[in-house]
Structure formats: structure tokens, C-alpha cells
LUMKOL-89281 format. One record per residue (C-alpha): residue number from 1; residue in one letter; x, y negated, z negated. Coordinates in Angstrom, 1 decimal. Layout:
NUM:a:X:Y:Z
...
***
This chain:
1:m:68.0:-94.6:-128.8
2:a:70.7:-92.9:-127.7
3:n:73.7:-94.2:-125.9
4:v:75.2:-92.1:-123.4
5:v:78.7:-91.3:-121.8
6:v:79.0:-89.6:-118.7
7:v:82.2:-87.9:-117.9
8:g:83.3:-85.5:-115.2
9:s:84.1:-82.3:-116.3
10:q:86.2:-80.9:-113.8
11:w:88.9:-82.8:-111.2
12:g:86.4:-85.6:-110.5
13:d:84.2:-86.3:-107.4
14:e:81.2:-84.2:-109.1
15:g:78.4:-86.6:-108.2
16:k:78.6:-88.7:-111.3
17:g:77.5:-91.5:-109.2
18:k:74.2:-90.4:-108.6
19:i:73.6:-88.7:-112.0
20:v:74.6:-92.4:-113.7
21:d:72.4:-94.2:-110.9
22:w:69.5:-91.8:-112.5
23:l:70.2:-92.4:-116.1
24:s:71.0:-96.3:-115.5
25:e:66.8:-96.7:-114.8
26:r:66.8:-95.6:-118.6
27:a:69.9:-98.0:-119.6
28:d:69.8:-101.8:-120.2
29:v:73.9:-101.8:-120.0
30:v:76.1:-100.0:-118.0
31:v:79.8:-99.9:-118.8
32:r:83.0:-98.5:-116.9
33:f:85.6:-97.9:-119.5
34:q:88.9:-96.6:-117.9
35:g:90.5:-96.4:-114.5
36:g:90.2:-98.8:-111.8
37:h:89.3:-98.8:-108.0
38:n:91.0:-95.6:-107.5
39:a:87.8:-93.6:-108.0
40:g:84.5:-93.9:-105.9
41:h:80.7:-93.6:-106.5
42:t:78.5:-93.1:-103.9
43:l:75.1:-93.8:-104.3
44:v:72.0:-92.9:-102.2
45:i:69.1:-95.2:-103.0
46:d:66.1:-95.4:-100.6
47:g:68.0:-94.1:-97.9
48:v:70.6:-97.0:-98.2
49:t:74.1:-95.9:-99.2
50:y:76.3:-97.8:-101.2
51:k:80.0:-96.9:-102.3
52:l:81.4:-98.3:-105.5
53:s:85.0:-98.3:-106.8
54:l:85.0:-100.8:-109.4
55:l:81.8:-102.2:-110.2
56:p:79.2:-100.1:-112.7
57:s:76.7:-98.1:-110.6
58:g:74.0:-100.0:-112.7
59:v:75.0:-103.2:-110.5
60:v:72.6:-102.0:-107.6
61:r:69.6:-101.8:-110.3
62:g:68.2:-105.2:-110.9
63:g:67.8:-106.3:-114.4
64:k:70.5:-104.2:-115.9
65:l:74.0:-105.7:-117.4
66:s:77.2:-104.0:-115.8
67:i:80.0:-104.4:-117.9
68:i:84.0:-103.6:-116.8
69:g:85.5:-103.0:-119.9
70:n:89.3:-103.4:-121.5
71:g:90.3:-99.8:-120.4
72:v:90.1:-100.4:-117.0
73:v:93.1:-101.8:-114.8
74:l:91.3:-104.8:-112.3
75:d:92.3:-105.4:-109.2
76:p:91.0:-109.0:-108.7
77:w:91.1:-109.1:-105.0
78:a:89.5:-105.6:-104.8
79:f:86.8:-106.8:-107.2
80:i:85.8:-109.4:-105.1
81:e:85.8:-107.5:-101.7
82:e:83.6:-105.0:-103.5
83:v:81.3:-107.8:-104.5
84:e:81.0:-109.6:-101.5
85:t:80.4:-106.1:-99.6
86:i:77.5:-105.2:-102.0
87:k:75.9:-108.8:-101.8
88:g:76.2:-107.8:-98.0
89:q:73.7:-105.1:-98.9
90:g:71.2:-107.3:-100.6
91:v:72.4:-106.5:-104.2
92:d:72.4:-109.9:-106.3
93:v:76.0:-109.9:-108.2
94:t:76.4:-113.1:-110.5
95:p:78.1:-113.4:-114.1
96:d:74.8:-112.9:-115.4
97:s:74.7:-109.5:-114.4
98:v:78.4:-108.4:-114.1
99:c:80.7:-109.4:-116.8
100:i:84.4:-108.2:-116.8
101:a:86.7:-108.0:-120.3
102:e:89.0:-110.4:-120.7
103:n:91.6:-108.4:-122.4
104:a:91.3:-106.2:-119.3
105:p:95.0:-105.9:-117.5
106:l:95.3:-106.8:-113.9
107:i:96.3:-105.0:-110.8
108:l:98.9:-107.2:-108.5
109:s:100.1:-106.8:-105.1
110:l:103.6:-105.7:-106.6
111:h:101.8:-102.7:-108.6
112:r:100.5:-101.3:-105.3
113:n:103.8:-101.6:-103.7
114:l:105.5:-99.8:-106.2
115:d:102.9:-97.0:-106.3
116:q:103.3:-96.1:-102.8
117:a:106.9:-96.4:-102.8
118:r:107.1:-93.7:-105.4
119:e:104.5:-91.4:-103.8
120:q:106.7:-91.7:-100.6
121:a:110.2:-91.1:-102.6
122:l:108.5:-87.7:-104.1
123:g:107.8:-86.3:-100.8
124:k:106.3:-82.6:-101.1
125:a:106.5:-83.1:-104.9
126:k:104.1:-86.2:-104.6
127:i:101.5:-86.8:-107.6
128:g:98.7:-87.4:-105.0
129:t:97.8:-90.9:-106.1
130:t:95.4:-93.4:-104.2
131:g:98.3:-95.7:-103.9
132:r:96.2:-98.7:-105.1
133:g:98.8:-99.2:-108.2
134:i:96.7:-98.0:-111.2
135:g:99.6:-96.0:-112.6
136:p:102.2:-98.9:-112.6
137:a:99.6:-101.0:-113.6
138:y:98.9:-99.0:-116.9
139:e:102.7:-98.5:-117.4
140:d:102.7:-102.5:-117.7
141:k:100.1:-102.5:-120.2
142:i:102.0:-100.1:-122.5
143:a:105.0:-101.9:-122.1
144:r:103.4:-104.8:-123.3
145:r:104.4:-107.3:-120.3
146:a:100.8:-107.0:-118.4
147:i:98.9:-109.8:-117.4
148:r:95.3:-109.7:-118.5
149:v:92.3:-111.4:-117.3
150:g:92.0:-114.2:-119.9
151:d:95.7:-115.1:-119.1
152:l:94.2:-116.4:-115.8
153:a:92.7:-119.3:-117.8
154:e:96.0:-120.3:-119.7
155:p:98.3:-121.4:-116.8
156:e:100.7:-122.9:-119.3
157:v:101.7:-119.5:-120.6
158:l:101.0:-117.5:-117.2
159:q:104.4:-118.8:-115.6
160:d:106.4:-117.2:-118.8
161:k:104.6:-113.9:-118.3
162:v:105.0:-113.7:-114.9
163:d:108.9:-114.5:-115.4
164:k:108.7:-111.7:-117.9
165:m:107.3:-109.0:-116.0
166:l:109.5:-109.7:-112.8
167:f:112.3:-109.5:-114.9
168:h:111.6:-105.7:-115.3
169:h:109.8:-105.1:-111.4
170:n:112.5:-106.9:-109.6
171:a:115.4:-105.0:-111.5
172:l:113.2:-102.0:-110.3
173:l:112.8:-102.9:-107.0
174:r:116.4:-103.6:-106.5
175:g:117.4:-100.1:-107.4
176:l:114.9:-98.8:-104.8
177:g:116.3:-100.9:-102.4
178:m:113.3:-102.9:-101.7
179:p:112.4:-106.8:-101.5
180:e:112.0:-108.3:-104.6
181:i:108.8:-110.6:-105.9
182:d:109.2:-114.2:-105.4
183:p:107.3:-115.7:-108.7
184:n:106.2:-118.5:-106.9
185:e:104.2:-116.8:-104.6
186:l:102.7:-114.3:-107.1
187:m:101.8:-117.4:-109.0
188:n:100.0:-119.0:-106.0
189:d:98.0:-115.9:-105.5
190:l:97.0:-115.9:-109.2
191:h:96.1:-119.6:-109.3
192:e:93.9:-118.9:-106.1
193:i:92.0:-115.8:-107.7
194:a:91.6:-117.5:-110.9
195:p:88.2:-119.3:-110.4
196:k:86.9:-116.5:-108.7
197:i:87.4:-114.1:-111.4
198:l:87.1:-116.3:-114.6
199:p:83.4:-117.0:-114.6
200:y:82.7:-113.0:-114.9
201:a:85.5:-112.9:-118.1
202:d:83.8:-112.2:-121.5
203:s:84.4:-110.6:-125.0
204:v:83.1:-107.4:-124.0
205:w:83.1:-105.7:-127.5
206:k:80.9:-108.7:-128.7
207:r:78.5:-108.5:-125.9
208:l:78.5:-104.8:-126.5
209:n:77.8:-105.1:-130.6
210:s:74.8:-107.5:-129.7
211:a:73.4:-105.0:-127.3
212:r:73.5:-102.3:-130.0
213:r:72.1:-104.6:-132.7
214:n:69.3:-105.6:-130.4
215:g:68.6:-101.4:-129.7
216:q:69.5:-101.6:-126.0
217:r:70.2:-98.4:-124.3
218:i:73.9:-98.4:-123.3
219:l:75.3:-96.0:-120.5
220:f:78.9:-95.7:-120.3
221:e:80.3:-94.4:-117.1
222:g:83.4:-92.6:-116.6
223:a:85.6:-92.1:-113.7
224:q:87.6:-89.3:-112.1
225:g:87.4:-86.0:-114.2
226:t:88.5:-84.4:-117.5
227:m:91.6:-82.3:-115.6
228:l:92.6:-85.8:-114.6
229:d:93.2:-86.7:-118.2
230:i:96.6:-88.1:-118.8
231:d:96.7:-85.8:-121.8
232:h:94.2:-83.0:-121.8
233:g:94.6:-82.7:-117.4
234:t:96.7:-80.7:-115.2
235:y:100.0:-82.9:-116.4
236:p:101.6:-84.2:-114.4
237:f:99.0:-83.9:-111.4
238:v:96.7:-86.3:-113.5
239:t:95.5:-90.4:-113.5
240:s:97.0:-92.8:-115.8
241:s:94.4:-93.3:-118.1
242:n:92.2:-91.0:-120.7
243:t:89.5:-89.6:-118.8
244:v:87.4:-88.0:-121.8
245:a:84.5:-88.8:-123.8
246:g:86.5:-90.7:-126.8
247:q:88.0:-93.1:-124.1
248:a:84.4:-94.8:-123.9
249:a:84.6:-96.4:-127.4
250:v:88.5:-97.4:-127.0
251:g:87.8:-98.4:-123.5
252:s:84.8:-100.9:-124.3
253:g:86.2:-102.3:-127.8
254:q:83.2:-100.0:-129.7
255:g:83.7:-97.8:-132.5
256:p:83.2:-94.1:-132.0
257:g:79.5:-94.1:-133.7
258:a:78.4:-95.9:-130.7
259:i:78.3:-92.7:-128.9
260:d:75.3:-90.4:-129.4
261:y:75.2:-88.1:-126.7
262:v:78.0:-86.8:-123.9
263:l:76.8:-86.0:-120.6
264:g:79.0:-83.5:-118.5
265:i:79.1:-83.8:-115.1
266:s:79.9:-80.1:-113.0
267:k:79.3:-79.2:-109.3
268:a:78.1:-75.8:-109.0
269:y:81.5:-74.8:-107.4
270:t:84.6:-76.7:-107.9
271:t:86.6:-79.1:-106.1
272:r:90.0:-81.2:-106.2
273:v:91.4:-83.9:-104.5
274:g:95.5:-84.2:-104.1
275:s:98.1:-82.1:-105.2
276:g:98.0:-80.0:-108.4
277:p:96.9:-76.5:-109.9
278:f:93.6:-75.1:-108.6
279:p:93.0:-71.5:-109.7
280:t:89.8:-70.9:-108.2
281:e:90.6:-72.7:-105.1
282:l:89.6:-70.8:-101.4
283:e:91.7:-71.1:-98.8
284:d:89.4:-69.3:-96.4
285:e:86.5:-69.8:-94.3
286:i:84.5:-69.7:-97.7
287:g:86.0:-72.6:-98.9
288:q:86.0:-74.6:-95.6
289:r:82.1:-74.0:-95.4
290:i:81.7:-75.2:-98.8
291:g:83.7:-78.4:-98.1
292:e:81.5:-78.9:-94.8
293:r:78.1:-78.4:-96.3
294:g:79.1:-80.5:-99.2
295:h:80.5:-83.2:-97.2
296:e:83.5:-83.0:-99.3
297:f:85.5:-85.9:-98.7
298:g:87.0:-88.4:-101.4
299:t:84.9:-91.7:-101.5
300:v:88.0:-94.0:-102.0
301:t:90.5:-92.0:-99.8
302:g:88.7:-90.2:-97.2
303:r:91.0:-87.0:-97.9
304:p:89.3:-83.8:-97.7
305:r:88.8:-82.1:-100.8
306:r:89.8:-78.8:-101.9
307:c:87.0:-76.4:-102.6
308:g:86.7:-73.0:-104.9
309:w:84.4:-71.1:-107.0
310:f:82.7:-72.6:-110.4
311:d:85.8:-72.2:-113.1
312:a:83.9:-71.5:-116.4
313:v:87.4:-71.5:-118.3
314:l:88.1:-75.0:-117.2
315:v:84.8:-76.4:-117.8
316:r:84.4:-74.8:-121.0
317:q:87.4:-76.3:-122.2
318:a:86.2:-79.9:-121.1
319:v:83.1:-79.3:-122.9
320:k:85.1:-78.9:-126.1
321:v:87.6:-81.5:-125.4
322:n:84.8:-84.2:-124.6
323:g:82.1:-82.9:-127.1
324:i:79.8:-82.7:-124.3
325:n:76.2:-82.1:-125.5
326:g:74.9:-81.4:-122.3
327:i:76.0:-80.6:-118.5
328:a:74.3:-81.9:-115.3
329:l:74.9:-79.2:-112.4
330:t:74.9:-80.6:-109.3
331:k:75.5:-79.6:-105.6
332:m:73.6:-76.1:-106.2
333:d:72.2:-76.5:-102.8
334:v:75.4:-76.2:-101.0
335:l:75.7:-72.7:-102.1
336:d:72.2:-71.5:-100.6
337:g:72.9:-68.8:-97.9
338:e:75.9:-67.6:-99.6
339:k:75.2:-63.5:-100.2
340:e:77.8:-63.3:-103.2
341:l:79.0:-65.8:-105.9
342:k:81.9:-65.6:-107.8
343:v:82.6:-67.4:-111.1
344:c:86.1:-67.4:-113.3
345:v:85.4:-66.1:-116.5
346:g:89.4:-65.9:-117.5
347:y:92.4:-66.1:-116.5
348:r:95.4:-63.8:-116.6
349:l:99.1:-64.8:-117.0
350:d:101.9:-62.9:-117.1
351:g:99.9:-59.7:-117.6
352:q:98.0:-61.0:-120.6
353:t:94.3:-62.2:-120.4
354:i:93.5:-65.8:-121.8
355:d:90.6:-67.8:-122.3
356:h:91.9:-71.3:-121.7
357:f:93.8:-73.3:-119.1
358:p:97.5:-73.5:-120.4
359:a:99.1:-77.0:-121.3
360:s:102.5:-75.9:-119.5
361:s:102.6:-77.2:-115.9
362:i:104.0:-73.6:-115.1
363:g:101.7:-71.6:-116.7
364:q:99.0:-73.7:-114.8
365:a:100.5:-73.0:-111.5
366:r:100.5:-69.2:-112.4
367:v:97.3:-68.4:-114.0
368:e:95.2:-65.7:-111.7
369:p:91.5:-66.2:-112.2
370:i:89.5:-63.2:-113.3
371:y:86.1:-63.1:-111.6
372:e:82.6:-62.2:-112.4
373:t:80.6:-61.5:-109.2
374:h:76.8:-62.8:-108.7
375:e:74.0:-62.4:-106.1
376:g:73.7:-65.2:-103.8
377:w:70.2:-66.8:-102.4
378:s:68.9:-66.9:-99.3
379:e:66.0:-69.4:-100.0
380:s:66.9:-73.3:-100.0
381:t:67.1:-75.2:-103.1
382:q:67.7:-78.4:-101.7
383:g:65.2:-81.0:-103.2
384:a:63.8:-78.7:-105.6
385:r:62.1:-80.6:-108.6
386:s:61.4:-78.2:-111.2
387:w:62.5:-74.7:-112.4
388:a:59.7:-72.9:-110.3
389:d:61.2:-74.1:-107.3
390:l:64.4:-72.5:-107.5
391:p:64.9:-68.8:-106.3
392:a:65.1:-66.4:-109.4
393:t:68.9:-65.8:-108.5
394:a:69.9:-69.3:-108.5
395:v:67.9:-69.6:-112.2
396:k:70.2:-66.6:-113.2
397:y:73.1:-68.1:-111.9
398:v:72.7:-71.4:-113.8
399:r:71.7:-69.4:-117.2
400:r:75.0:-67.4:-116.7
401:i:76.8:-70.8:-116.4
402:e:75.4:-72.2:-119.5
403:e:76.4:-69.0:-121.5
404:l:80.0:-69.3:-120.0
405:i:80.5:-72.6:-120.7
406:e:78.9:-72.9:-124.2
407:a:76.4:-75.9:-123.3
408:p:73.1:-76.2:-121.8
409:v:71.9:-77.7:-118.4
410:a:70.5:-80.9:-119.2
411:l:69.8:-81.8:-115.7
412:l:70.2:-79.9:-112.4
413:s:70.7:-82.1:-109.2
414:t:69.4:-80.4:-105.9
415:s:70.4:-83.3:-103.1
416:p:72.4:-86.4:-102.8
417:e:68.8:-88.4:-103.6
418:r:68.3:-89.5:-106.9
419:d:64.7:-88.3:-107.4
420:d:65.6:-84.8:-106.5
421:t:66.6:-83.7:-109.8
422:i:65.5:-81.0:-112.6
423:l:65.2:-82.9:-115.7
424:v:65.6:-80.2:-118.7
425:h:66.9:-82.7:-121.6
426:d:66.8:-86.3:-121.2
427:p:70.2:-87.6:-122.8
428:f:68.6:-91.0:-124.0
429:e:66.4:-89.3:-126.0
430:d:68.5:-87.2:-128.3
***
């Protein structure tokens, strides 16, 4: 039975939460493998809305093991707060149902403060981070000064690690004219949170290896989207981790052979939160209308999302970079009633036509979209559960997208409700 990786193939917010929840019914284990609590997933189950930022989407399904992998940076206070919130909605969360990689780095208050100070100092040139300390925490990980989950169980070495971390951070804070961190306060905070976090800590790589040997189905759940990847995205307007499918193996302690099927999630149009290039952005009443219909506000930040036409060049690039086997196309119903739809099929850059999104930030900012125009549909697609329920022009739109991105549509989502999904190919049966 296949193990499936779900990744965003645009700039995040593609509707991964619903698709992961839909797939999690078929999975035994659900794994978060990168990012932190900067990306949110909204799930609607039996009329109840769950908003998750750090916990894997499988946590709301009984009988599933939810794993936070080593590729995630973990804010332990945000984790406990989210656990308490979900418990308040009647979801049972225990160390038997949720485990955290003991080698996952921690996000501390100093990371959040530094993140926010940097964004404020950048002014109009800000990257558009959520200010939750994700970037600085990844920096400490790469610089080999991070405090990891397992360190909380070793008080005899924790003080030394705190001292080494603050040697760097306090020098930085002095340079920014900000108050320095008191090591005693930080140690007290860590001692206080340790007994709440440590029961969830485990050797994730070992748990997943056992699950694979026992024939269990594993669903690897990505956050953000391909175009926010630190290497392959619109650098520097990106997140601080690798968001592509290859990170699923690295961020959970598995070999690449653990991945059998890569499912990319794309909206039937395009959105982006925060700063950075966006070739197909609509800064007119059509863009505003799409945003209102699609309720385009960030799950975590509440910021309005920028909206634009579907960019087939960008998604085709995501297909290649991730090795995507199939696409889940979401929010088709948001386009209901539009007389005319446009799809970006190429770019113009300095008088030349190109078929990819350039790596250069200057090139990314200057590309102009080349559009193909398609007839819209007046009928409603909301709640459709079979191809026969869709208008002919909507089917034609989907088929053209498949041709342009060079990947098949495996799932088609027609509303936030999990059952309003047209299944073309079950990724777990690959």
C-alpha cells in the first residue's frame, strides 16, 4: 500500500487541510515534516471547524497516530495551547496519539522577538513572515546552537546549551538596541514546559520504520507551498524550510523509498499572502470578488490573500520539482458565475517568451503573464461529487489545466466539506 506526500504546489493556502483530512481516513499515520506554527490548516468536519497550526491534521480522526517530525521547528508553548484548544472541542490528544521527534528544534520567545524586530526594521522591504520565530529557529538549527526537544530531559547539559545560544543572541540584541535575554528566566521557562512536552517525545524515525514494516499507510503532510520553498521558491520572499516533497523523507527520518505517491494541491486560481512577486495577481474587482467568494484570509494571520488567475507555468514547475504524480484541484466553486476565465500559459521577460519562473528575484518581479482565455460557467459546481455534476465548460477548464501542468487531476474539491470531492484516482492505491 502506498505512502503519500501532500504538498502545496502554489504559495500555500491551497486547501491542504481538507484534502489531508479526506486522505487521513485511509491512513494509519499522519506526519508533519517541516515548518512550524506559521502555517494553518482549516478542517470542517460534521459542521465543526478545527483550525490547526502545528498538530497534524490526522489528530482530529480517532485511531490515527499523529507525528511531528524532526524537520519541524516546535514552539512548545504554542503546542500545548493548541492541544488544549483541540481538547476543548472534544478531541482526545495524548502521547499515545501524538508524538514529537526528540531531535526537533525548539522555538523560544527570543526567536519570536527577533523575527518581529527584523520585519519591523525592514519596513516596506519586509518579507512578510508571520513573526512567530520560525526563521530565527531554523537559523539556530543550521548554526548548531539549537535547543532540541530531547535536551529538555537533560538539565545537566541544558544550561550549557542555553549559555552558548545566548552568547550569540545577546550580542545580536545589543547590536539592535534591544534588551538582552536573562539566562535564568529562559532556564525557568524551559524547566516549566519540559514535563508538559517530554511525554510526547519519541524516536520518530523508529516509529515510522515500524509502521512501514507493519504495512501501515503513512500520510506525509506538508505546510506552505512549493513557491515558498527556501531553495525553489520566490527567494527571499519565502519561508525558512524546504516545503517540497523531498523534505518529507529528510524531515521524518525516512529514506526516499518511503514515498510512493506525491499529491500536489492547487487552487483553480492563485493566491498569495504577504510580499513577493505574483505574475497573475488581479488588483481589480475580479480579484476582489474571488477573494470574497473564496474567503481568502490567512488561517494563522488573518491577513487578506492576494488573488489572481491560475498560473499553469508556476504549477507545472512545482510538478517537476516535487515529482508530483497527481493534483488535487480545490475551490472550483469560487469561479462559478465568471463569464470569462484566464490561465497563464507562459511569461514574457525582456521581450522574450519563457516557459518557467526564473530564479532571479529581478526576473521574477518583471515577468509578464501570457494568458489563454476560457469560457466560464453560470451553473453552480458547489458540492459536486461526480464529473456528471459539473458543467461541460468546467470540465473543459480542468482538462486544459491537466494538459498545461503535465499532470492529471486525481481529486477535485468543490466545497470546504470533505465529502464534496470527486475522486479520480486514490493516491493510496497507487
